[in-house]
N, C-alpha and C positions, 0 to 999 in steps of 0.2 A: 408473870411469876413462874413461867414454865421454861425459861431459857436455861439450857444446859451448857456448862462450860467445863471442859476437861483439859488440863494443862500439865504436860510432862508427867503423866501418870505411869508408874511402873507397878507391876505386881509380881512378887516372887514368893513361891511356896517353900517353906523350910524343908530341908532334907539333906541327904548325903549322896550326891551333891544337891544343892538347892535347884528348884525348877523355876526358871524365869518364864512366866506366862505372858506378860505384857511388857512392852518396852517403849517408853517415850511416846505415849498416846496424846495427841492433840486433837480435840474436836470442839466445835462450836455449833450448837444446834439451836436454831431460833424458835421462839414460841410458835406453836402451830405447824412446825415443820415435820414432815414424815421422812425419817432417815433410816436407811437400811445398813446393817453391818453384814457384809458378804465375805465369805472365806471358807476354806476347807475345815473339816473336822479337826479339833484340837488346836485351832489358831488363837483361841482366847476370846471369841465372840461372846459366849455366855458368861465368861469371867468378867468381861467389861460391863455387861448388863448387870451382873450381880453387884459390881462396885457402885453403879448408879443407884441400884435399889438399896445399897448399904447392907446387903446380906453378908458381906465380908469387907475387911478394911483394905485401904490402899497400902502399898509398901512405901511409896513416895509420890509426890505431886499434889495437885489440887483438883477438886471436883466440887462444883457448886450447881445448885438448881435454884433458879430465881434469885441468884446472887447470894444464896446462903450455903455454907458448907454442908455437905451431906454427911451426917454423923450417925443416923439410925434410920431404919425403915419407917415409912410413914404413908398415910393415905393419899398424900399428894402424888405419889409414884405407885401406880397400880401395875401389877405384874400378871401377865398371862403366859402360862407355861405350855409346853407341848402337850401335856396331859392336863385336862381341865381341873383336876384336883378338887372335885366337889365332895361335899359330905354326902355319902350314899344314903343315909337315913333321913335326910332332909329333902323336902320338896324343892322344885325349881324356885318358887317364891322365897322359901326359907333360906336357901343358899344365897340368893341375890341380896337379901336384906340382912344377912348375917353380920356384915361389917358395920353398918350403921347401928345395929342393935348392940353389938359388942362395944361400940363407942359410947353407949348410953343415950343415943338419940331417941326421941319419942317417935312413934309411928307417923304422927302428923308431919314430922320433918323429912321423912324419907319415902313415905308411901307413894306420893305422886311421882317422885323422881324414879322410883323403882318400876312403877307402871309404865312410865315413858320409855325407860331403857329396855324393858322387855318387849314393848311394841316396836322399838327401833331395831331389835335383832330378830323380830318375827316370832316371838315365843309367848305372846299374850294368852294363847289358847292352851298352853302347856304348863301354866304356873303351878298346878297341883300335881304334876307328874313327878315321879322319882327319877334320879339320874339313870338308873338301870333301864328305864322305859324309853330313853332317848338314844338317838344315833350319836356317833362320834362328833359329827359336825354340830349337832344341836347342843351337845354338852359344852363344846367350845363357845357357842353363842351364850350359854349361861355364864361361862367364865368371863366373857367380855362384858355382859350386862352387870355382873357383880362388881367388876372394877369401876365401870362407869357410874354405878349407883353410889359408890363411895365419893364420887365427885373428883376423881383423880384427873389432874390436868396433864399428867405425863403417863403414857402407856409404854411399858417395857414388855416386849413380846418376844419370847424365846422359842423360835420355830413353832408357832402355835398350830400350824397346819401341816406339819411334817409327817404326822401319822395318818393323814387322811388320804383317801383315794383321789385320783386326779380330778374327777368331776366335782366331788364335794369340795376339794381344795380350791378350785376355781370359783365356786359359788361363795365360799367363805372369803376369798380375796375381794370379790365384788361387794359383799356385805360390809367388809371392813372399810372399803373405800367410801361407801355411802355413809357409814357411821362417822368416819373421819371428816367427810365433807360437811356434815351437819354440825358437829361439835368442835372440830379443829383442835383436838388435843395435840401435844407434842408427842411424837411416836419414835421410839427406837425399836426397830424390827430386825431380829437376828434370823438369817437364812443362809443356806448354801446354794440356793436356786437362783440363777441369774435372771431368768424370766420373771420370777416372783418379785425380786428386788426392783427391777425396772418398772414393772407394771404398777407397783404400789407407791413407789417412793418419789420424793423430790430430790433426794441426794443419796447416792450409793457410795459407801466407804468400803473399799476393798482391802481386806487384811491379809497380811503375809502369814506364812507358816510360823510356828512357835520359834522364838518369842514373837507374839503378835504385835505387829506395827501397822499403822495405816499406810498401805502401799500407794494408794491413789484415791482421789475423791472425784466422783463424776456427778455433775448436775444433770438431772433428767428433764430435758426440755420438751416434755410432751404435754399437750393441752389437757386440762381437767374440765369437766369430769371425764374419766376414761372408761372405755369399754374394751372387751376382749379383742376387738378389731385392731386396736393399736399395736398389738403384739405381732401383727403381720406387716407393719409399716416399715419403710426403708429406714427411717430414723431410729426405730426401735432396734432393728437388726444391726445397724451400724454401731450403736452403743454396746450391744451384746458382743459383737465381734471385738470391739476395743477392750472390753473387760476380759474376754477369753485370751486375747493376746497378752494382756498384762499378767494374768494368772499363769499362762504357759511360759511366758518369758521369765517369770520369777522362778 
């Protein structure tokens, strides 16, 4: 139910002149696949993610998730933003269960799942803390747990670690890999960092400058589970160089 199919998708914003953000996007992302969208600022990565989330409409083309047209936002597609966007007056626990509660689910339906997701992201001991009492990385963990508690089979992640320092960013990447390895959601991960894209993903889709197009697609043939050691391997650096040549050549 989490297969994502994008065919001949265009996105143009009205204006004088109109701004063409995306041009003829074709993507086929299998259930459980971890796909990265890689490209420079302004190339339409976040726009494409917003189309999958149905935060804005397509100009033309087709976009389906699980074989169904994407017509409105829904809990099947959880979004993790660069900022965690938590309710500052609610505790970690209250933030995590906000979605199921808003849907009218009873505590019996979501309590165990929420507890499991908090444990999975390492925040069981912080459930009664307020967001202001947490570090940036911990707040992003809350955001991830909140989406997973909804039961989302698709995770749409818009540079979620971009505002973190290098050490915290690496620990969050490793955490995300462990969560993905256990739950196997379908992930679209937006980034402008080549190392991050290769370390996390099964497939890297390199986008061109605006209007955004899929310039090339690279299968990441690195064994899983992955550790940071893989970033020093010859295979990793060969793929990195290939992407750099593609970007520079364009």
